[in-house]
VEXDREN-2710 file (C-alpha; in Angstrom, 1 decimal):
% VEXDREN-2710
k/r/px/py/pz
1/MET/-27.3/0.9/-6.4
2/ASN/-27.2/-0.3/-2.6
3/PRO/-24.7/-3.0/-3.1
4/PHE/-22.5/-0.6/-5.0
5/PHE/-22.5/2.1/-2.2
6/PHE/-22.2/-0.6/0.5
7/SER/-18.8/-1.7/-1.6
8/LEU/-17.5/1.9/-1.4
9/LEU/-18.4/2.1/2.2
10/CYS/-16.3/-1.1/3.1
11/ILE/-13.5/0.5/1.0
12/VAL/-13.4/3.8/2.7
13/LEU/-13.7/2.1/6.1
14/GLY/-10.1/0.8/5.6
15/GLY/-8.6/4.2/5.8
16/PRO/-9.7/4.9/9.4
17/LEU/-8.8/1.4/10.5
18/ALA/-5.3/1.9/9.0
19/LEU/-4.9/5.2/11.1
20/LEU/-6.4/3.6/14.1
21/PHE/-3.9/0.8/14.2
22/HIS/-0.8/2.5/12.7
23/ASN/1.4/1.6/15.7
24/ASN/0.7/-2.0/15.0
25/SER/2.7/-3.0/11.8
26/LYS/0.6/-6.2/11.3
27/PHE/-3.0/-5.1/12.0
28/GLY/-2.2/-1.6/10.6
29/LYS/-1.9/-3.3/7.1
30/LEU/-4.0/-6.3/7.6
31/LEU/-7.2/-4.6/8.5
32/PRO/-7.3/-2.0/5.6
33/VAL/-6.1/-4.6/3.1
34/MET/-9.1/-6.7/4.2
35/ALA/-11.5/-4.0/4.0
36/ILE/-10.2/-2.6/0.7
37/SER/-10.0/-6.2/-0.9
38/GLY/-13.5/-7.1/0.5
39/GLY/-15.2/-3.8/-0.8
40/SER/-13.3/-4.0/-4.1
41/LEU/-14.5/-7.8/-4.6
42/GLY/-18.1/-6.7/-3.9
43/GLY/-18.0/-3.7/-6.4
44/LEU/-16.4/-6.0/-8.9
45/VAL/-19.4/-8.4/-8.6
46/THR/-21.8/-5.7/-8.7
47/ALA/-20.3/-4.3/-11.8
48/LEU/-20.3/-7.6/-13.7
49/GLN/-23.9/-8.1/-12.7
50/HIS/-24.8/-4.7/-14.5
51/PHE/-23.0/-5.1/-18.0
52/THR/-26.2/-5.8/-19.6
53/ALA/-28.9/-4.5/-17.2
54/PRO/-32.1/-3.6/-19.0
55/GLN/-32.8/-0.8/-16.5
56/PRO/-29.7/0.7/-15.1
57/PRO/-30.2/1.4/-11.2
58/THR/-30.1/5.3/-10.2
59/ALA/-29.7/6.8/-6.9
60/GLU/-30.2/10.7/-5.8
61/PHE/-29.0/12.3/-2.7
62/LEU/-29.4/16.0/-1.4
63/TRP/-25.9/17.3/-0.3
64/LEU/-25.9/20.1/2.3
65/ASP/-29.8/20.4/1.8
66/TRP/-29.0/22.3/-1.3
67/PHE/-27.1/20.4/-4.0
68/PRO/-28.5/17.3/-5.9
69/LEU/-26.1/14.5/-6.5
70/ALA/-27.3/11.9/-9.0
71/PHE/-25.7/8.6/-9.9
72/ARG/-26.5/6.0/-12.4
73/LEU/-24.9/2.4/-13.1
74/ASP/-25.2/2.0/-16.8
75/PRO/-23.1/-0.6/-19.0
76/LEU/-20.5/2.0/-19.7
77/SER/-20.0/2.8/-15.9
78/ALA/-20.1/-1.0/-15.1
79/PHE/-17.4/-1.6/-17.7
80/PHE/-15.0/0.9/-16.2
81/LEU/-15.7/-0.2/-12.7
82/VAL/-14.3/-3.5/-13.5
83/PRO/-10.6/-2.2/-13.7
84/VAL/-11.2/0.1/-10.8
85/PHE/-12.2/-2.7/-8.4
86/GLY/-10.2/-5.4/-9.9
87/ILE/-6.9/-3.6/-9.9
88/ALA/-7.6/-1.9/-6.5
89/LEU/-8.2/-5.5/-5.2
90/LEU/-4.7/-6.8/-6.4
91/ALA/-3.0/-3.6/-5.5
92/ALA/-4.1/-3.8/-1.8
93/ILE/-2.9/-7.4/-1.7
94/TYR/0.3/-6.5/-3.2
95/SER/0.7/-3.6/-0.7
96/PHE/0.8/-5.9/2.5
97/ASP/4.3/-7.0/1.5
98/TYR/5.5/-3.9/-0.3
99/LEU/4.8/-1.5/2.5
100/ASP/6.8/-3.6/5.1
101/ASN/8.9/-0.9/6.9
102/PRO/7.6/-0.8/10.5
103/ALA/9.3/2.7/11.0
104/LYS/6.9/4.2/8.3
105/GLY/3.7/3.1/10.2
106/LEU/2.0/6.4/10.1
107/ARG/2.8/7.2/6.4
108/THR/1.8/3.7/5.6
109/ALA/-1.6/4.3/7.4
110/ALA/-2.1/7.4/5.6
111/ASN/-1.3/5.8/2.2
112/TYR/-4.1/3.4/2.9
113/PHE/-6.3/6.2/4.0
114/PHE/-6.1/8.1/0.8
115/PHE/-5.9/4.9/-1.5
116/SER/-9.3/3.9/0.0
117/LEU/-10.6/7.5/-0.8
118/LEU/-9.2/7.3/-4.3
119/ILE/-10.9/3.9/-5.1
120/ALA/-14.1/5.2/-3.8
121/ALA/-13.8/8.5/-5.6
122/MET/-13.1/6.9/-9.1
123/GLY/-16.2/4.5/-8.4
124/LEU/-18.3/7.7/-8.0
125/VAL/-16.8/9.5/-11.0
126/VAL/-17.8/6.7/-13.4
127/CYS/-21.3/6.4/-11.9
128/ALA/-22.0/10.2/-11.6
129/ASP/-25.1/11.4/-13.4
130/ASN/-25.0/15.2/-13.0
131/ILE/-22.2/17.7/-13.2
132/LEU/-22.3/18.3/-9.3
133/ALA/-21.7/14.8/-8.5
134/LEU/-19.0/14.5/-11.2
135/ALA/-17.3/17.7/-10.0
136/LEU/-17.4/16.6/-6.4
137/ALA/-16.1/13.0/-7.1
138/TRP/-13.4/14.3/-9.6
139/GLU/-11.9/16.6/-7.0
140/LEU/-11.9/13.9/-4.3
141/MET/-10.1/11.7/-6.8
142/SER/-7.4/14.4/-7.7
143/ILE/-6.7/15.4/-4.1
144/ALA/-6.3/11.9/-2.7
145/SER/-4.0/10.9/-5.4
146/CYS/-2.0/14.0/-4.9
147/PHE/-1.3/12.8/-1.4
148/LEU/-0.5/9.4/-2.4
149/VAL/2.4/10.7/-4.7
150/LEU/3.8/12.3/-1.4
151/TYR/4.5/8.7/0.4
152/ASP/8.3/9.4/0.4
153/TYR/8.0/13.1/1.1
154/GLU/11.6/13.7/2.4
155/LEU/12.8/13.4/-1.2
156/LYS/12.8/16.7/-3.0
157/GLU/11.9/15.2/-6.4
158/ASN/8.9/13.5/-4.9
159/ARG/7.6/16.9/-3.5
160/GLN/8.2/18.4/-6.8
161/ALA/6.4/15.5/-8.4
162/ALA/3.4/16.2/-6.2
163/TYR/3.4/19.8/-7.0
164/ILE/3.6/19.3/-10.7
165/PHE/0.7/16.8/-10.4
166/PHE/-1.4/19.2/-8.3
167/ILE/-1.1/22.0/-10.8
168/PHE/-1.9/20.0/-13.8
169/THR/-4.8/18.1/-12.1
170/GLN/-6.4/21.5/-10.9
171/ALA/-5.8/23.1/-14.4
172/GLY/-7.5/20.3/-16.0
173/ALA/-10.4/20.5/-13.5
174/MET/-10.7/24.2/-14.5
175/PHE/-11.6/23.4/-17.9
176/LEU/-14.0/20.8/-16.9
177/PHE/-15.7/23.4/-14.6
178/ALA/-15.8/25.7/-17.5
179/ALA/-17.4/23.1/-19.5
180/PHE/-20.0/22.5/-16.8
181/GLY/-20.6/26.1/-16.3
182/LEU/-21.2/26.4/-20.0
183/LEU/-23.6/23.4/-19.9
184/TYR/-25.5/25.0/-17.0
185/ALA/-25.7/28.5/-18.5
186/GLN/-27.2/27.2/-21.7
187/THR/-29.6/24.6/-20.4
188/GLY/-30.4/25.6/-16.9
189/SER/-30.0/21.7/-16.0
190/VAL/-27.2/20.0/-13.9
191/SER/-27.8/16.6/-15.7
192/LEU/-25.2/15.1/-17.8
193/ALA/-28.0/14.1/-20.4
194/ALA/-28.7/18.0/-20.9
195/ALA/-25.4/18.1/-23.1
196/ALA/-27.7/16.9/-26.1
197/GLY/-29.6/20.0/-25.9
198/LEU/-26.5/22.5/-26.8
199/SER/-26.4/24.0/-30.2
200/ASP/-23.9/22.5/-32.7
201/GLY/-21.4/25.3/-32.2
202/LEU/-21.6/25.0/-28.5
203/LYS/-21.3/21.4/-28.6
204/LEU/-17.8/21.6/-30.2
205/THR/-16.7/24.2/-27.5
206/PHE/-18.1/22.1/-24.8
207/PHE/-16.3/18.9/-26.2
208/LEU/-13.0/20.7/-26.5
209/LEU/-13.1/22.0/-23.0
210/CYS/-13.9/18.4/-21.7
211/PHE/-11.3/17.0/-24.0
212/ILE/-8.5/19.2/-22.5
213/GLY/-9.8/18.7/-19.0
214/PHE/-10.2/14.8/-19.3
215/GLY/-7.3/14.7/-21.6
216/SER/-4.9/16.3/-18.9
217/LYS/-5.9/13.4/-16.4
218/ALA/-5.5/10.8/-19.2
219/GLY/-1.9/12.0/-19.9
220/ILE/-2.6/13.1/-23.7
221/PHE/0.4/14.7/-25.2
222/PRO/1.2/17.5/-24.5
223/LEU/-0.8/17.6/-21.3
224/HIS/1.1/14.5/-20.0
225/ILE/4.0/16.4/-18.2
226/TRP/2.9/15.4/-14.6
227/LEU/2.6/11.7/-15.5
228/PRO/6.3/10.5/-15.6
229/HIS/7.0/12.4/-12.4
230/ALA/3.9/11.4/-10.3
231/HIS/4.1/7.6/-11.5
232/SER/7.8/7.4/-10.6
233/ALA/7.5/9.0/-7.3
234/ALA/4.3/7.1/-5.9
235/PRO/4.7/3.8/-4.2
236/SER/4.6/0.9/-7.0
237/HIS/1.2/-0.4/-6.1
238/ILE/-0.2/3.0/-6.2
239/SER/1.8/3.6/-9.6
240/ALA/0.0/0.5/-10.9
241/PHE/-3.3/1.7/-9.9
242/MET/-2.7/5.3/-11.2
243/SER/-1.3/4.2/-14.5
244/GLY/-3.5/1.3/-15.0
245/VAL/-6.7/2.7/-13.9
246/MET/-6.8/6.3/-12.9
247/ILE/-5.7/7.8/-16.1
248/LYS/-8.6/5.9/-17.7
249/MET/-11.0/8.2/-15.9
250/GLY/-9.9/10.8/-18.6
251/ILE/-10.8/8.3/-21.3
252/TYR/-14.1/7.6/-19.6
253/GLY/-15.0/11.3/-19.6
254/ILE/-14.2/11.8/-23.3
255/VAL/-16.2/8.6/-24.4
256/ARG/-19.2/9.7/-22.1
257/PHE/-19.4/13.1/-23.3
258/TYR/-18.9/12.3/-26.9
259/PHE/-22.0/10.0/-26.7
260/LEU/-24.0/12.3/-24.6
261/LEU/-23.5/15.0/-27.2
262/ASN/-25.0/12.9/-30.0
263/VAL/-23.0/14.5/-32.6
264/GLU/-22.6/13.6/-36.4
265/SER/-19.6/15.8/-37.4
266/VAL/-16.3/14.2/-38.4
267/VAL/-14.4/17.1/-36.5
268/TYR/-14.7/15.1/-33.3
269/GLY/-13.1/12.0/-34.5
270/GLN/-10.4/13.9/-36.3
271/ILE/-9.5/15.8/-33.1
272/VAL/-9.2/12.6/-31.1
273/LEU/-7.5/10.4/-33.7
274/PHE/-4.9/13.1/-34.3
275/ALA/-4.1/13.5/-30.5
276/GLY/-3.9/9.6/-30.4
277/ILE/-1.4/9.2/-33.3
278/ILE/0.9/12.1/-31.6
279/SER/0.5/10.7/-27.9
280/GLY/1.3/7.1/-29.1
281/VAL/4.3/7.8/-31.1
282/LEU/6.0/10.3/-28.9
283/GLY/5.1/8.4/-25.8
284/ILE/7.0/5.4/-26.8
285/ILE/9.9/7.3/-28.2
286/TYR/10.3/9.1/-24.9
287/ALA/9.7/5.7/-23.1
288/ALA/12.6/3.9/-25.0
289/GLY/15.0/6.6/-23.8
290/GLN/14.4/6.4/-20.2
291/ASN/16.9/4.9/-17.7
292/HIS/14.5/4.9/-14.7
293/ILE/12.4/1.7/-15.0
294/LYS/9.2/3.5/-13.7
295/ARG/9.5/6.6/-15.6
296/MET/9.9/4.3/-18.7
297/LEU/6.6/2.5/-17.6
298/ALA/5.0/6.0/-17.2
299/TYR/5.8/7.2/-20.7
300/SER/4.6/3.9/-22.0
301/SER/1.2/4.5/-20.5
302/ILE/1.1/7.7/-22.7
303/GLU/1.6/5.6/-25.7
304/ASN/-1.1/3.2/-24.8
305/ILE/-3.6/6.1/-24.1
306/GLY/-2.6/7.1/-27.6
307/ILE/-3.6/3.6/-29.0
308/ILE/-7.0/4.0/-27.2
309/LEU/-7.6/7.2/-28.7
310/ILE/-6.6/6.0/-32.2
311/GLY/-9.2/3.3/-31.7
312/MET/-11.8/6.0/-30.4
313/GLY/-11.0/8.5/-33.2
314/MET/-11.5/5.8/-36.0
315/GLY/-14.7/4.6/-34.2
316/MET/-15.8/8.4/-34.2
317/LEU/-15.1/8.9/-37.8
318/GLY/-16.9/5.5/-38.7
319/ALA/-20.0/6.7/-36.6
320/ALA/-20.0/10.0/-38.5
321/ALA/-19.8/8.4/-41.7
322/GLY/-22.7/5.9/-41.0
323/LYS/-20.1/3.0/-41.1
324/LYS/-21.6/1.3/-38.0
325/GLU/-19.4/-1.9/-38.3
326/LEU/-16.2/0.1/-38.5
327/ALA/-17.2/2.2/-35.5
328/PHE/-18.3/-1.0/-33.7
329/TRP/-14.9/-2.7/-34.2
330/CYS/-12.8/0.1/-33.3
331/PHE/-14.8/1.3/-30.2
332/THR/-14.8/-2.5/-29.0
333/GLY/-11.0/-2.7/-29.6
334/ALA/-10.5/0.7/-27.9
335/LEU/-12.5/-0.3/-24.8
336/LEU/-10.8/-3.7/-24.7
337/HIS/-7.4/-2.0/-24.5
338/VAL/-8.7/0.1/-21.6
339/LEU/-9.1/-3.3/-19.9
340/ASN/-5.9/-5.0/-21.3
341/HIS/-3.7/-2.0/-20.5
342/ALA/-5.1/-1.9/-16.8
343/ILE/-4.0/-5.6/-16.5
344/PHE/-0.5/-5.6/-18.2
345/LYS/0.6/-2.1/-17.1
346/SER/-0.3/-2.9/-13.3
347/LEU/1.7/-6.2/-13.7
348/LEU/4.7/-4.2/-15.1
349/PHE/4.5/-1.7/-12.4
350/MET/4.2/-4.3/-9.8
351/GLY/7.2/-6.1/-11.3
352/ALA/9.1/-2.9/-11.3
353/GLY/8.3/-2.3/-7.8
354/SER/9.5/-5.9/-7.0
355/VAL/12.8/-5.0/-8.6
356/ILE/13.1/-1.7/-6.6
357/HIS/12.2/-3.5/-3.3
358/GLY/14.8/-6.2/-4.0
359/THR/17.6/-4.1/-5.2
360/GLY/17.0/-0.5/-3.7
361/THR/17.4/1.1/-7.2
362/ALA/15.3/1.9/-10.2
363/ALA/18.0/2.9/-12.5
364/ILE/18.0/0.4/-15.3
365/ASP/21.7/0.7/-16.3
366/ARG/22.6/-0.2/-12.6
367/LEU/21.0/-3.7/-12.8
368/GLY/21.4/-6.7/-14.8
369/GLY/21.4/-10.6/-14.2
370/LEU/18.4/-10.2/-12.0
371/MET/16.7/-13.4/-13.5
372/LYS/19.1/-15.5/-11.4
373/GLY/18.0/-14.1/-8.0
374/MET/14.4/-12.9/-9.0
375/LYS/13.3/-15.6/-11.4
376/PHE/9.4/-15.1/-10.5
377/THR/9.6/-11.3/-11.0
378/GLY/11.6/-11.7/-14.3
379/ILE/8.9/-14.3/-15.8
380/ALA/6.2/-11.9/-14.5
381/PHE/7.8/-8.8/-16.0
382/LEU/8.5/-10.7/-19.3
383/THR/4.8/-11.8/-19.5
384/GLY/3.8/-7.9/-19.0
385/ALA/6.4/-7.0/-21.6
386/LEU/5.1/-9.5/-24.2
387/SER/1.4/-8.2/-23.6
388/ILE/2.2/-4.6/-23.8
389/CYS/4.2/-5.3/-27.0
390/ALA/1.0/-6.8/-28.6
391/LEU/2.6/-10.3/-29.2
392/PRO/0.4/-13.5/-29.4
393/PRO/-0.7/-15.3/-27.3
394/PHE/-1.3/-12.5/-24.9
395/ASN/-4.1/-10.0/-24.3
396/GLY/-2.5/-6.8/-25.8
397/PHE/-2.3/-8.6/-29.3
398/VAL/-6.2/-8.9/-29.1
399/SER/-7.4/-5.2/-28.7
400/GLU/-4.6/-3.8/-31.0
401/PHE/-5.7/-6.4/-33.7
402/LEU/-9.2/-5.2/-33.3
403/ILE/-8.2/-1.5/-33.8
404/TYR/-6.0/-2.6/-36.8
405/SER/-9.0/-4.3/-38.4
406/GLY/-11.3/-1.4/-37.9
407/ALA/-8.6/1.0/-39.2
408/PHE/-8.0/-1.0/-42.3
409/SER/-11.8/-0.6/-42.9
410/GLY/-11.0/3.3/-43.1
411/SER/-9.7/2.8/-46.7
412/SER/-13.2/3.5/-47.9
413/PHE/-13.0/7.1/-46.3
414/GLU/-12.1/10.2/-48.5
415/GLY/-10.1/13.2/-48.2
416/TRP/-8.7/14.0/-44.8
417/ASP/-10.4/11.0/-43.2
418/PHE/-8.7/8.6/-45.4
419/ILE/-5.3/10.3/-44.7
420/LEU/-5.8/10.1/-40.9
421/ALA/-6.9/6.4/-41.2
422/ALA/-3.8/5.6/-43.2
423/LEU/-1.7/7.7/-40.5
424/ALA/-3.3/5.6/-37.8
425/ILE/-2.3/2.4/-39.4
426/VAL/1.3/3.5/-39.9
427/SER/1.5/5.0/-36.4
428/LEU/0.2/1.8/-34.8
429/ALA/2.9/-0.2/-36.7
430/VAL/5.6/2.4/-35.7
431/ILE/4.3/2.3/-31.9
432/GLY/4.5/-1.5/-32.2
433/GLY/8.1/-1.8/-33.3
434/LEU/9.2/0.9/-30.8
435/ALA/7.4/-0.9/-28.0
436/LEU/9.4/-4.1/-29.0
437/LEU/12.4/-2.1/-28.8
438/CYS/11.8/-0.5/-25.4
439/PHE/10.7/-3.6/-23.6
440/THR/13.6/-5.8/-25.1
441/LYS/15.9/-3.1/-23.6
442/ALA/14.2/-3.2/-20.3
443/VAL/13.9/-7.1/-20.1
444/GLY/17.5/-7.6/-21.4
445/THR/19.2/-4.9/-19.4
446/VAL/17.3/-5.6/-15.9
447/PHE/17.1/-9.3/-15.9
448/LEU/19.6/-10.9/-18.5
449/GLY/23.2/-10.6/-18.5
450/GLU/25.5/-10.1/-15.5
451/PRO/24.9/-7.9/-12.6
452/ARG/26.5/-4.3/-13.1
453/THR/26.7/-3.2/-9.5
454/VAL/26.6/-4.8/-6.0
455/GLN/22.9/-3.7/-5.8
456/ALA/22.0/-5.9/-8.5
457/GLU/24.1/-8.9/-7.1
458/LYS/22.4/-9.0/-3.6
459/VAL/18.8/-9.3/-4.7
460/HIS/16.0/-11.0/-2.9
461/GLU/12.7/-12.1/-4.3
462/CYS/9.4/-10.4/-3.3
463/GLY/7.0/-11.7/-0.5
464/ARG/4.1/-14.0/-1.3
465/CYS/1.4/-11.3/-1.4
466/MET/3.4/-9.4/-4.2
467/ARG/3.8/-12.7/-6.0
468/LEU/0.1/-13.5/-5.8
469/SER/-1.0/-10.2/-7.3
470/MET/1.4/-10.6/-10.2
471/THR/0.6/-14.2/-10.6
472/LEU/-3.2/-13.3/-11.0
473/LEU/-2.5/-10.4/-13.6
474/ALA/-0.2/-12.6/-15.7
475/CYS/-2.8/-15.3/-15.8
476/PHE/-5.3/-12.6/-16.9
477/CYS/-2.9/-11.5/-19.7
478/LEU/-2.6/-15.3/-20.8
479/VAL/-6.2/-16.3/-20.6
480/ILE/-7.7/-13.2/-22.5
481/GLY/-4.9/-13.7/-25.3
482/LEU/-6.1/-17.4/-25.6
483/PHE/-9.8/-16.9/-25.0
484/PRO/-10.7/-13.3/-26.1
485/ALA/-14.5/-14.1/-26.5
486/ILE/-15.0/-14.3/-22.7
487/VAL/-14.4/-10.5/-22.6
488/VAL/-15.2/-9.5/-26.1
489/GLU/-18.7/-10.8/-26.1
490/PRO/-19.9/-8.8/-23.1
491/LEU/-18.0/-5.8/-24.1
492/ALA/-19.7/-6.0/-27.6
493/ALA/-22.9/-5.3/-25.7
494/VAL/-21.5/-2.2/-24.1
495/THR/-20.4/-0.9/-27.5
496/GLY/-23.8/-1.7/-28.9
497/ALA/-25.6/0.4/-26.2
498/LEU/-23.2/3.2/-26.8
499/LEU/-23.7/3.2/-30.5
500/LYS/-27.4/2.8/-29.8
501/THR/-27.8/-0.3/-32.4
502/ASN/-29.0/-3.8/-32.0
503/ASP/-27.3/-4.6/-35.3
504/ILE/-24.2/-5.9/-33.7
505/PRO/-21.9/-8.1/-36.0
506/MET/-21.5/-10.6/-33.2
507/GLY/-21.1/-13.5/-35.6
508/ASP/-18.0/-11.9/-37.3
509/LEU/-16.7/-10.8/-34.1
510/LEU/-16.9/-14.3/-32.4
511/ALA/-15.3/-15.7/-35.4
512/PHE/-12.6/-13.4/-35.2
513/CYS/-12.2/-14.4/-31.6
514/ASP/-12.1/-18.1/-32.6
515/ASN/-9.6/-17.4/-35.2
516/ILE/-7.3/-15.8/-32.4
517/THR/-7.9/-18.6/-30.0
518/LEU/-7.1/-21.3/-32.8
519/GLY/-3.8/-19.5/-33.6
520/ALA/-2.9/-18.7/-30.1
521/ILE/-3.4/-22.4/-28.9
522/LEU/-1.5/-23.8/-32.0
523/PHE/1.5/-21.2/-31.3
524/LEU/1.5/-22.2/-27.6
525/GLY/1.3/-25.8/-28.2
526/LEU/4.2/-25.6/-30.9
527/THR/6.2/-23.9/-28.4
528/ILE/5.8/-26.5/-25.6
529/VAL/6.4/-29.3/-28.1
530/LEU/9.7/-27.8/-29.1
531/MET/10.7/-27.4/-25.4
532/ILE/9.9/-31.0/-24.8
533/LEU/11.6/-32.0/-27.9
534/ARG/14.7/-30.0/-26.9
535/SER/14.6/-31.4/-23.4
536/TRP/14.4/-35.0/-24.9
537/LEU/17.1/-34.5/-27.5
538/TYR/19.5/-33.3/-24.8
539/ARG/18.8/-36.1/-22.5
540/GLY/21.7/-38.0/-21.1
541/LYS/24.1/-35.4/-22.8
542/GLN/26.8/-33.5/-21.0
543/VAL/25.9/-29.7/-21.1
544/ASP/29.1/-27.5/-20.4
545/ALA/28.5/-24.0/-18.9
546/ALA/31.0/-21.5/-20.0
547/PRO/31.2/-17.6/-19.9
548/THR/29.5/-15.7/-22.8
549/TRP/32.0/-14.8/-25.6
550/GLY/33.7/-11.6/-24.5
551/CYS/34.3/-10.3/-28.0
552/GLY/38.0/-10.6/-27.8
553/PHE/38.4/-9.5/-24.1
554/THR/40.4/-11.9/-22.0
555/ARG/39.2/-10.5/-18.8
556/ALA/35.6/-9.7/-19.4
557/THR/33.5/-7.6/-16.9
558/PRO/29.9/-6.7/-16.7
559/ARG/30.9/-3.1/-17.8
560/ILE/31.3/-4.4/-21.4
561/GLN/27.7/-5.3/-21.6
562/TYR/25.2/-3.3/-23.6
563/THR/23.5/-0.7/-21.3
564/GLY/19.9/0.2/-21.9
565/THR/21.1/3.7/-23.1
566/SER/23.5/2.2/-25.7
567/PHE/20.9/-0.3/-26.9
568/ALA/18.3/2.3/-27.5
569/ALA/20.5/5.0/-28.9
570/PRO/20.4/4.2/-32.7
571/ALA/16.5/4.4/-32.7
572/LEU/16.7/7.8/-30.6
573/GLU/19.2/9.3/-33.1
574/PHE/16.7/8.6/-36.0
575/PHE/13.9/10.4/-33.9
576/GLY/16.2/13.2/-32.7
577/PRO/14.0/15.9/-34.3
578/VAL/11.1/15.0/-31.9
579/ALA/13.1/13.7/-29.1
580/PRO/16.5/15.5/-28.9
581/LEU/19.0/13.9/-26.7
582/ARG/20.4/15.7/-23.7
583/GLU/24.1/14.5/-23.0
584/GLU/26.0/15.2/-19.8
585/TYR/29.8/14.4/-20.0
586/THR/32.3/15.4/-17.5
587/GLY/35.3/14.2/-19.6
588/LEU/38.9/13.8/-18.6
589/ASP/40.8/16.8/-17.5
590/GLY/44.3/17.5/-15.9
591/PRO/47.1/15.3/-15.3
592/PHE/45.2/13.4/-12.6
593/PRO/41.7/13.3/-13.9
594/LYS/38.8/12.4/-11.7
595/PRO/36.4/9.4/-12.7
596/SER/34.4/10.7/-15.8
597/SER/30.7/10.1/-16.2
598/TYR/28.2/10.3/-19.2
599/GLN/24.5/10.4/-19.3
600/SER/21.9/10.9/-21.9
601/LYS/18.2/11.0/-22.0
602/PRO/15.7/12.4/-24.6
603/GLN/14.1/15.7/-24.0
604/ASP/10.4/15.9/-23.6
605/LEU/9.6/18.6/-25.9
606/ALA/6.2/19.6/-24.2
607/GLU/8.0/19.7/-20.7
608/GLU/10.8/21.9/-22.1
609/THR/8.3/24.2/-23.7
610/ALA/6.1/24.5/-20.6
611/THR/9.1/25.1/-18.3
612/ILE/11.0/27.8/-20.4
613/GLY/8.0/29.2/-22.1
614/VAL/5.4/29.2/-19.4
615/ALA/6.6/28.3/-15.9
616/LEU/9.7/30.4/-15.7
617/PRO/8.1/33.6/-17.0
618/ILE/5.1/33.1/-14.6
619/PHE/7.8/32.6/-11.7
620/ARG/9.9/35.7/-12.6
621/ALA/6.5/37.8/-12.8
622/LEU/5.5/36.5/-9.2
623/LYS/8.9/37.0/-7.8
624/ARG/8.5/40.7/-8.7
625/LEU/5.3/40.9/-6.8
626/ARG/6.7/39.5/-3.5
627/TRP/6.6/43.1/-2.3
628/ILE/3.0/42.8/-1.6
629/GLN/3.6/40.1/1.1
630/HIS/5.2/42.6/3.6
631/GLY/3.4/41.3/6.9
632/ASN/1.6/44.3/7.6
633/ILE/-1.9/43.2/8.5
634/GLN/-3.4/46.8/8.3
635/LEU/-2.4/46.9/4.5
636/TYR/-3.8/43.3/4.0
637/ILE/-7.2/44.7/5.2
638/ALA/-6.9/47.6/2.8
639/TYR/-6.4/45.2/0.1
640/ILE/-9.6/43.6/1.0
641/VAL/-11.5/46.7/1.2
642/VAL/-10.1/48.0/-2.2
643/ALA/-10.9/44.7/-3.8
644/ILE/-14.6/44.8/-2.5
645/ILE/-15.1/48.3/-3.7
646/LEU/-13.8/47.6/-7.1
647/SER/-16.1/44.6/-7.4
648/ILE/-19.1/46.7/-6.5
649/LEU/-18.1/49.3/-8.9
650/ILE/-17.6/46.7/-11.8
651/THR/-21.0/45.0/-11.0
652/PHE/-23.0/48.3/-11.3
653/LEU/-21.1/49.4/-14.4
654/VAL/-21.7/45.9/-16.1
END
């Protein structure tokens, strides 16, 4: 474990270095970027070395001479450390050009400080081996990420986003601490492995508490309300890290405790699978209706969490039914999608950050034609879009195809399990179709056509560090899509360790990967041949350039183009019962009407319900209690005395 902790120390060192040199715009960024990148690279190498370690290394510390903290680097921890350190490395490099405002030197330094703490905390979360270490690392991760959302704190919506995020992250932590309290009360042990000693009834209660607590961090519907607010408010490299990696800490917790509990009931799989279906379908419906590019990507993360949960839920059903091969394929697909989503979602957020950096706006309907002035960003974003739509030859196709293959094996189930397996297949198809709609809208509206505003006309390409990070991520999308065996083979060992079986269908899996490789190479080769053939056929011929047909308009303007809102409208109308549209139209009024405006966006049912049914009644109740805050110190002391007396009386009576 020593190299692992040394890497974390190197990463954490980047925070104080940034604060120390915050007045120097060059060194104030260069030193923390070097420290975070170096530590992340070291941590990545350490993680890769422990994928198949026969004896996972452990470490124990005594905190404050009282609390034992235990850590263990097993194959599952090693796997989740790969996206943690890999994306942290690229996000740090990206940030060097993205945070380029010398007037914000102090807040930039604070950003690096909390970013380094966040990376280290996430590394400790996935290696924690007792509830004390996990609780401490979890809280450090939550608090650090909350401060990162507040980078542009002068904006009211950003402060509100941080507030919502803080409420949800602490509410989720309360459920986790309740689960940990239950575990300690029943077993008298702080070890995570003690969960296997709970009775069957308490195991389900414990799992439900953990599922809500970890699900809140993962953004499972309806616990996702914080996610679109926080991810759209944070700087883009932080959004990439939070959406690509941090929400996977919730997935890690669910996987870890499911296997620690060592259960055989199908109820666990049914819960996870149902939550995955709901999250996946509603997440992409809400994403398709967004006009803010980062909010669209944030809702899309909810969809991909749903896909991961579908794979995990099918794997749990397979494990409970004794269908080890089905469980193996589905868990492998779900874990591979954890890695794939970290790659292509980080690429998409970095591409969105480049768009915002180059235009000054995140409103999709105010952009257009960016491919002319930001060709690199456009190609990088298109690569991420093809990957997230699970189209070959990119990485998203491989993991979703694995989950599909496992789900079709669920046809041998009976009763509710068969119905859920059928719903899983249908939902994956619906999610795939809507994802294609969503990202066709995004790419077409933002990068194609003509600029809709002056902001879209006067654009500039991003810096070299931003381009380097996006290039590497785009290459990973393509390489994994072309040669999936390089990641599937070591990942299969992790899945085998989780299922506690040596009977891994490695031959079938490698044959599956070889078929994907062959198909992807043929597809890519055919595309290249057609491009060469087209170029050869047009050789020496005159090619005239003319405006796009204006549909009968003699003086066409960019305003006649499809907007993202109008493009997605037919699909959103179909899903109106679960995503009702909120329309705001000023209209024309009077003999001298002012300019009219029209806006529409789908309503998030969970957010509306939480706001109207929970938050507002609580605020009204608390408002009536404001009389308690009167400023009289004597009465405040009296409150304390009364509270102590009541506590003593209750203790004696109970």
